[in-house]
N, C-alpha and C positions, 0 to 999 in steps of 0.2 A: 503493501499499499504505500501509495507515495502524499507528502505534506504538502501540499498547495497554502502558498500564502495570497488572499485576495485585496487589492487595494483598492477601493470608489471612494465616493464621496457622495454617491447617491444611493440609496438605502435598498431603493428595488434592488437596483441593479446585483449590489453586494451580494442579497439573498439566491435571489432569479440566479447568478453565476455558482452560490454555492451549494443549491439545491443539485443543480445540471450535476457539477461535478462530484458531490456527491453519493448519488442513485451510480458517479460511475464507479462506486470502488474506492475514491482518492480520500484523508482525510483531510478538509478543509477548515482557516479561519479566516477572516476579513478584520481587514481594519479599516478606519474613513476617511486616513490623507497619510499625504506624504511618511513629516512623523514621526507618525504611528508606526511606518509601516519602518521606516529602519531599528525604528525601538523592536520592535516584534522580531525584525531577523538579525538583531546583537544578541538576539535570546534566544533562538531559534531560528538557523537557518533551514530554510522550506529549500526543497526539491523544486521547485518554478516559482516562481510571480508572479500574477498577474495582476498588471498596472491600467488605470483608467493615464490616460494623457492628461487632460485636463481634467485638476483642482486646484480647490480657493489655497493662497499658501506658497505650499513645495508642491512644483507639479511633479508628473509622472515624469517628466525628461529627467526634470534634479534627480528625484529619486535614482533614478536607471542609473544615472553616471556619474554616481556616487556610489553608489553599488559594484560599477564594472571598475571604479576605481580604488577601490580595494582592494587587493593581491584575494584575498583568500577569499572572497565571499565571489567575486567577475564569473566563476562559471554557474551560479545561478541562475538557471536559464529565465528572458523575460520574455512574457507576450505582452503587448501592448491592445488591451483597446479604449478607441476613443469613435467620438460620434462622428467627427471629423477627419476623414475618408480621401484628400487631398492630399496631394502628392509632397509638397511642401510639407507636410506635418509624419508625414512615414519616412521623406527621409529625413527627421531634424531624430524620429524616434529610430532610427538606424545608428546613427550618428552618436547617438547618447550608448550606441548598447545594445538596443532591443535586437532578441533574438527572430523575435516573428509580430506581424499584426494582424489583428483583425476588426476592421469596422462594425459598430454601431450602426440597429442595431443587428443584429447575428442569428442562425441556424441553430439550436444547441449541440447541433450534431455537428458542424463543423468545426466550435471551442472543444467540446471533447474528442473528435479526429489530431484535433493540431495544439492542445496537450497533451496527447499521447504522442504524436511524432516527435512533438522534442522533448521528453522525459527516454523518450526511444535514441536519440542522437545523442545528449550528456549520457548515459549507461555507455555507449557505443563507443564514443570520443572518450568521454571519460581520464581512461588509467594511463594514457601516454596518445604523447601529440605526434601527431603522422607526420611536422616534417622534423624534428629533430629526432624525433625518438624516446625522448625522454618523458618519466614519470610524470603526473602531471595531477592535479584537482587532489580526490581523495590521500593517492599517493603523497603529495608532498603536506595534508592535512595529516595523514598517521606519523609518516616521521617526525614530524613536529610535538603531535605531542606525545609519543616514545621517550623523544629528551625531556618534557617535562619531568614525564613518571621516573626515569632515573635524577632527575632532581639538582641533575649540576649544571651550571651556566653555559649558557650556547650561544654561540654564533648564530643568527641571521644573514647572509649577503643578499640583496637584491637586486640585481642588476639590469639596465632598463641602459636602453639603445636611445641614445639623442639625438631629434631631430626624427627621425625617423619614418613618420609619416613624408615629410616631404621629401624625405632621400626614395624612397620606393615611388611617390609620382614623378622625379623624374628618372630614375636610372630603370624600372620598369620592376614586373611583377615577379619576372624568372631573374630578377638578381637579386630582389628584395626577399625571395625567396630560398636562395642559396647561402643569404645571408646569415639569417634565420636558420639554416642549418649546420651552417657550419663555424657561428656564434654558438651555439649547444655543444658545439663538440671543442670550442676553446672553452667553455666552459668545460666541460668532463677534465680537459688537459690541461686548465690551471690548478682544480682537485689537486688532482694525481699526481704533478708538481712541487704543488706550495703546502699539501695538505694532509690530512690522514686516511691510511685503507676507510675506516669507518665512515669517512664520511659524503654527502647525500647535495646528489643536483635533480633539480626538476625544473620542467618548463610551465611555467602558470596560466602561456599565451600570449599570440603574438610574438612584440621585441624584449618582454619579459623575461626573467629566468633566475631562481633561489638555487643558493644554498646552502648548507647548515656543513659550519664546522665547529671548532672549537675556537674561544675568543683569543690564544692567542696566532690562529693561523690567518685568522679573517681580514686583515688588514695586505696581509705578505699574499693571501687567497688573489682579491680584489686587486692586484697592482696586477699580477700575471693575467687575471682576465682582460682588462686592458689592453697591455700587451701582446700581448694574442691577437688581441679582436682586433691590431693597425692591420696584420698579417692577412687579419680576414677581408676586411676592409680591398686591402692591396689587388689580392688577389679575384674579389668583385668588381671592382672596378681601375684598376690599373694603377702602378706607381704616380704615373703623371696627379692625378687627379687626388690625391689620399697628398699630397708633398704640397701640390697649391691649396690645399685643408676647406677648400668650402664649392659653392654649387649654386644656381642661383637658381630659388624653389617658391611654391604660390606657398603664404601663409595659411592660418587659420581665418585672416580677415580678406583671404583672398586676393592677395595685395604677393606683388612680388621682391622677392628679397633677396640680400646671399645666406646663405643657411653653412653652416661650418662642416665638413664632412663627419657623419654620426661613430663616436665613440661611446665608451659607454662611461656611465655615472651608475655607482653601488651605496648606493643606503644599509649601514649595516648594524644590526640591531642584535644587542649583547644582553640577552634576555635570562632575567632570572628566574625560575619556575616558582621560588617561590611570592615573585609578586603575576604570581597568569593568573590571569581575566577569562580571556577565552581568544578563539582564534576570531574573529569580529574583532578584536579592541589590539593582538597583533597587526592583524592589518590594518588595521585606521593607522596607525604607529608608521606601521612599516612606508604606505603610503605615504605621510608625512614629511616623511624625512625625504626619500625617494623625492617628492618637490623642493625641496628646501637646499637637497644637493644639488638638484638642475639648477634654480636660482644662482648657487652660485658660480654657474657655466660648469661647460663640458668636460667629460673625464674627471668631474669630482667625483671622494669617495668620502663619507658624513660616515663616524660611527657615531652611535647613542646608548648610551646603557638601558634598560628596559625594567 
């Protein structure tokens, strides 16, 4: 039985969706706004989030973006429901990270079918990333929970490629896919070189990677990963482009500007199990440290004890 969370400010819609999905054998909880949704997810991670697009206060777009920004919640599939079926709203939902879209009013049979399809997709792809071959989703969570139970402080290294969307847009899908695959190999090699045999490497998705290692190895692993990524970039786009160090791309506002060639920024969290709260909490902390690392400039390694 799957656990589903339905978020909609319209009570009649919440009750209807809950009845349709509960009758199909799912466990369903409902909340009335975005803030309550984030609180509910913190308490219990759903197998699927069904999210209204237009809500007062915090919109469905904002909720979706918040969930997908957290590396340990990003794997939660999001089905966006909305009365607005125009292309602009669909694009906004997908850009925020939604996995599927269903316009109101809808046939209950289609809702059930889309839920089943999304849950099936997550189960099929959740164990290992098809591009990098690295474990993801549940395997990452299991490894972190195992370290917490051991009761010893450990380091969580969260690797992110700087300016990767602009890089992928400029150099193309094939090059971007190769870079993701080779970055996974680079992280594995960095662990083999600067870490220890008991360390763990995982792929959250996209250009986000995780390594779990000991505190004394963490910074060396991060530096080694950054060094090996330079070789990945040279193989992908050539030494001349890497030496130049930048390319002209389109930013999020649609403006043309110069971007540095993608480098690796790393957020290192030194996790004390005695202060452990939850996977959602550590994910939010990791996302915040990564954000601050990227603000300090491409290639930054930022360490924080939690």
